[in-house]
N, C-alpha and C positions, 0 to 999 in steps of 0.2 A: 358900718351900720348893718351890712348884710350878713356878716359873720357872727357866729355864736361861740361862746366859750365851750371847750370840750365837755365840761360838766353838765352844761345845759343840754347839749346834744344827747348825752347819755340819759338824762331825765326824760327827754322826748321819746327815746327808744323804749324806756320803761313804760311810759303811758301807752305807746303803740302796742307793746306786748299785752298789756291789760285789755285793750280794745279787741285784739285778735282772740285772746282766750275767751272773752265773754261772747263775742259774735260767733265764734266757731261752735261753742257749746250749745247755743240756742238752736242750731240746725243739725249738728252731727247726731244728736240723740234720736231724732225722728227716724233715721234709717234703721236704728237698732231696736226699735220698739217691739216688732214681732219676736225677735230673738230673746229679748228680756222677758216677754210674756211666757214663752215656752220654758225658759230656764227657771223662772220663779213659780211656774205652775199656776198661772192665773189666766183668766179670760182676756183675749186681746183687747176687748172693749174697755177693760179696766185699766190697762197700762197707760192710757192717755193721761191719767192722773199724775204721772211722772212729769209730763210737760206742763200741765196746768199748775202743779205745785211750784215749779220754778218761776214761771211767768207771773203767777199771782204774787209770789213773794217779792219779786222785782218791782211790780206795780205798787205794792203797799209801802215798800221801803224808800222808793225814789224821792217822795216829798221831803224826807228828813235829811237827805244826803248833803245838801248845801249848808244847812245849819250846823250839822256835825263837823263838816270840813272847816267852817269858820271857827267853831268853838274849840275843837281838838287839834286842828291843823291838817293840811292836805296830806302831808307825808304820813302822819299817824293813821289817818282814815284809809288812805290808799294801801298802806302796808297791811292794815287789818283786813281790808277787803280781799287782798291776795291770799292772806293766810286762811280766811274763812272759805274762800273759793277752793283753795287747794285741799284743805281738810275735808270739805264737803265732797270733793271728787274722790278722795281716798275712801270715805264712808260709802259713797255710791258703789265703788268697785267691790267693797266688801259686804254689801247688803245681801242678805239671804232670804228676804221676804219683800213683798210690795210695800208694806208699811215702813220698813227700814229704809227702802230706797226713796220713798216720798219724803221722809224726814231728812235724809241726807240732801235731797234736792232743795229743800227749804234752806238749809245751811248754805248751800251753794248760791241760792238766790239772794240771800242777804249780802254776800260778797259781790255778786254780779251787779246788784242794784247800786252799790257805791263805786264800783270800779270805773265805769265809763263817765258818769257826770263829774266825779271828783278828778278823774284824769283830765277831762276837758277844762275844768277849773284850774288845775295845776298849770296847764299851758298858758292860761290867761295871766297867771301870777309870775311865771318865770321868763316870758318873752315880751318884748315891747309890742304894743298894739299894732304897730306898722308891720311887724313880722308875724302877727297872729295867724293870718290866712295861710302863709307858707307853712308855719308850724302845724296847724290843724290839718292841712292837707297831708302832711307827712305822717301824722299819727293816726289819721282815720282811714287811710288806704288799707292797712291790715284788717280793720274792722269791716270794710266792704268786701275784702277777699274771703274772710272767714265764712260767711253764709254761702258763698258759691262753692268753696272747697268742702264744706261740711258734709253734704250728702255723699259725695264721691269717697271721701276719706272714711266716713262711717261705714259705707258699704264694703270697702276693702278690709277694714279691721274686723267687721263682723264675719265676713266670708272666710278670711284666712287666719283669724285669731279667735277672739270672743268679744262679746259686747262690753266686758269689763275694761277692755283697753281703750275705749272711747273716753273713759274717765282717768285711767292710769297715765295717759299721755300728758295730762295737765300737771301732774305732780312735779316732775323735774323742772318744767318751765316755771311753775309757781314758786318753787324753792329759790331758783336763781333770781326771779323777779323780786321776791321778798328781801333777799340779801342785798341786792343792788339798790332797792328802794330805801332801805334803812340807812345805807351808807352814803348815798349820793343826793337824795332828794331833800330840798329844804322844807322846813315845816312852817309854811305861811299860815298865820291865823288872822282873824278879824274880830273886833269887839262884837259881842252878841247880847241880845236881851234874853228874857226867859223864853223857853221853848213854847211855841204856840200849840199846846196839846189839842185844843178844840179844833183848830184849823187842820192839824195833822190827821185827826180822826175823821173829819169830814172828807178830806182829800183821799185818805186811805180807803174809806168806804166807797167813794166814787170810783177810784181806780180799780179796786177789787171787783166790784159788781160789773162794771163795764168790761173789764178783762174777761171775767167769767162768761159774760154774754157773747163776746167776740170769739173766745177760744171754743165755746160750745158749738159754734157754727162749723168748725172744721176739725172737731174732735168727737167726743161723745155727744150726740145731738141732744139739745135741751127741749123740753116740752114748750109749746107756744106760750102758755101762761107763765112759766118760769122765766123764759126769755124776756117777756114783756116786763115782768117784775124786776129783773136785774137792770134792764135799760131804764126804767122809771126811777128805781132806787139810785142808780149811779148818776143819772142826770140831775135828780133832785139834790143829791149830796153836793155836787159841784156848784149848783145854783145857791145852795145854802152857804157854801164857802165864799162865794162872791159877796153875798150879803154880810158875812162875817168880816171879810177883808176890807169892805168899803169904809174908808176913813179910819182904819185901824193900822197905825204904824208898826205895831208889834206882830202883825200877821206873818205867817210863814212865807207867803208870797204877797208882798204889798202891791197894791194896784198902781202905785207910782212908777212901777216898771214900765207901764204903757205910756208914760209921758215921753219916753225916748222913742221917737217916731220909727227909727229903723228897727228897733226891737219889736214894736207892735206889728209892723208890716212883715218883718221876717218870721215872727212866730206864726202869724196867720198863713203866710206862704208856705212855711214848713209843714203845718198841719195839712193843708190842701195838697201840697206837692208830694209829700211822702205817702199819702193815700194812693196816688197814682203809681209812684215808684214801687210801693209795696206789693202791687199786683204782679209785677213782671217776674220776680224770682219764683213765685207760685205758679203762674200761668205758663211760663216758657217750657219747663219740663213736662207739664201735663199736655200741652199742645204737641210737643215733639213725640211723645209716646202714644197718646191716644189719637191725635189727629194725623200724624205722619207715620206711625208704626215703628219709631225708633226703639231700640232696646234701652233699658235704664242706664246701662254703662255708656252707650253712645250718646244718650241725652245728657249725661253728666259731663262727658268730654266737650260737648257743644257749649258748655258754660265757661270753659277755659278762655276763649277769646274775650269774653266780657271782663274777666279778671285782668287780662293783659291790657285791655283798653283803659280800665280804671287806673292801673299802675302807670301807663304811659302818659296820662293826662297830668299826673302829679308834678312833673317838671315844668309844665307850661301854664298851669291854671292862673298863677299870679300875674304873669305877663299878659294873658288874655283879659283878665279883669282890669288891669291897669290901662290897657289899650282901649277897651270899649266901655268900661264902667259896669257897675253891678246891675243896673236896670236892663241894659241891652243884653248882657250875658244871661241873666236869669230868664228874660222873656224868650230869647232865641233858643236857649237850651231846653226850656219847657216845651215850646212848639216843636223843636227838633226831635225831642224824645217821643212826642205823639206821632210825628211823621215816621220815625224809625219803627215804631210799634206797628203801624199799618204796612210799611214796606216789608217788614219781617214776615207778617202774615201773608201778604200777597205773593212775595217771592217763594215762600214755602208751598203755597197752593199751586203755583205754576210749575213746581218741581225743580226749581233752580237751586238745588241744595248746596252747590259749591259757593253760592253767595251768602249763605246764612252765617258762616263764621265772620265774614266781613261786616255784616250788619250788626252782629252781636258785639264785635270789637268797637264799632262806632257807638253802640248803645252804652257800653261800659265807659267810654270817654265822656259822653254827654252827661251820663249819670254822675260821674265823679266831679265834673265841673259844676254841675247843679248843686250837689250836696255841699261841696266846699264853699261855694258862693252863698248858699242859704245860711249855713252855720255861721260864717264870718259876719255876714250882714246883720244877723240877729244879735250877736253878742258884742260886736266891735265897739259900739258907742256907749255901752253901759258903764256908769261910774263904778268904782271899786266896791263901794258899800252895797251895791245891788247886784254885783256879778254872780255871787253864789246862788241867790234866789232865782235870778233870771236864768242861769244855767240849769238849775234843777227843774224849773218849769219847762224849759225847752226839752229836757230829757223825758219828762212826762208826756209832752205832746208827741215826741218822736215815737215813744212806746205805743201810745194809743193809735196814732195814725197808721203805722205799719200794720198793726193788727186789723184795723178797719179796712185797709187795702186788701189784705188777704181774704177777709170776710166778704167784701163786695165782689171780688173776683170769683169766689166760690158761688156767691148768690147769682151773679150773671150767668155763670156756666150752668147752674141748676135751672134758672128760668128759661134760658134759650134751649137747653137740652131736654126740657120736660116734654117738648113736642116730638123729639127724636126717638120715638118708640122703636122703630126699625133701625138696627145698627148698620145701615148701609153707609158707604163712604160719603156719598153726596150729601145726605142729611147731616152727618157728623161735621163735614166741612162747613156747612151752612151755620151750624151752632157756633163754631169758632170764628167765622166771619162776623157774625153779630156781636159776639163777646169782645173780640179785638177792636171792633169799631166803637163800641161803648167805652172800652178802656182808653182808647185814644182820645175821646172827647173828655173823659175825666182827667186824663193826664194834662191836656191842653188848658183846662179852665184856670189853673193857678196863674197863668200868664196875665189875667186881668188884675190879680193882686200885685204882681211884680211891676206892672205899669205904674204903680203909685210910689215905687222906690225913688227917693230924691236923688238928684244929681250929686255926685260926690267926687270932689277933686283930690281927695286924699289918696296917696299912692301906697300900695302894699309893697313890702320889700321881700325879695326872695332870700332864702338861706343858702349861702354858697357852700359848695361841697369842699371838703378837705382835699388838698392835693398832696400827693406823696412828694417828699423831698427829692429833688433831682440829684443824681450823683455828680 
């Protein structure tokens, strides 16, 4: 039961490649923005449109990914996603103007929007539900590593080559991924009704305006009235969708999804939990550089223990959940992450820098356990006919919650830093103490949601490693 056929293992690695490509690209570009602006001869404030174009395209296309996968097949959609992402990368590297680069990023975004949710859906189709947690842990670890390696890798490529290489490195990986996908991945389909165009437009409008509002807080600042307009428009569109979906079996995301209790709790927990987790990758480098005076390179190296912690948890997360259950693991990991957040800040303030890698390693382990448990809890009990819609809705929640987390972290830093007019170390440290304390509270709050997780006696099965034949 614990073993998987070699073909299925290859399919899981294909999905993992897709997760890594998409996650790496979302962060690696940020490092190269100043070089792009200089090379293209534009104002640095304009170059943020390169990031917004990608994030906005992903947000708009996400709602349709599940329906497309059911209608056309997971292999065909995943293959198309890799091709579009790779072609978009090639166009980005060859862009000679800002407009060309933005258009190329839109093509990349269409591929990126389908890659991760369809990859997650593929895992649900090709492995038994009892092995779903182990399989998802395997394929999502590269996705967690990507954002941590992105800034450091982007810095190296920009410094020693040129910004074009942050896109060119996607091309050989994409070609290999496309070939292996079309040869090895099965093309699972599901019966579908007519495409819910009205629901899609409402969701696309809601996701687009909320994403613009959130991205505007840490990119090119929006005026207050435009920010309010986007927030009202986005929230209104999502409320109109709820009205549209109520009692409508043909809706893109039917509300019958929430009849599955673990899905409803898991989705709410993912929304709240990822807001807190989304703050840490943004705040940690800022704190290390501004609060402690680390160089950008040193701050980037400090993120490596977090990557190692995430990868180390991969082998034992299934056993931990089987031993203690989803409820205890999620509550403990949520409170543990909040405690580690405070310990990291306190240890740094005391000057005990040698302990920081240890705390970041533990933070990576706890985060990996939390993400794996949340994802599996949310999707594991969904019936097959609702799996695509539920998976796409989870992807939308993940996209928004991580952006909300970064925006709240920046807002906290701005609010507490507003009083720090004099740039003296004591006042600056006080700003980070208040910010980290608030972050710890936000990170801990989802434990109240996870306390409602029902007891589950179902055991998850690990995936055994292949052993070499002994001579």
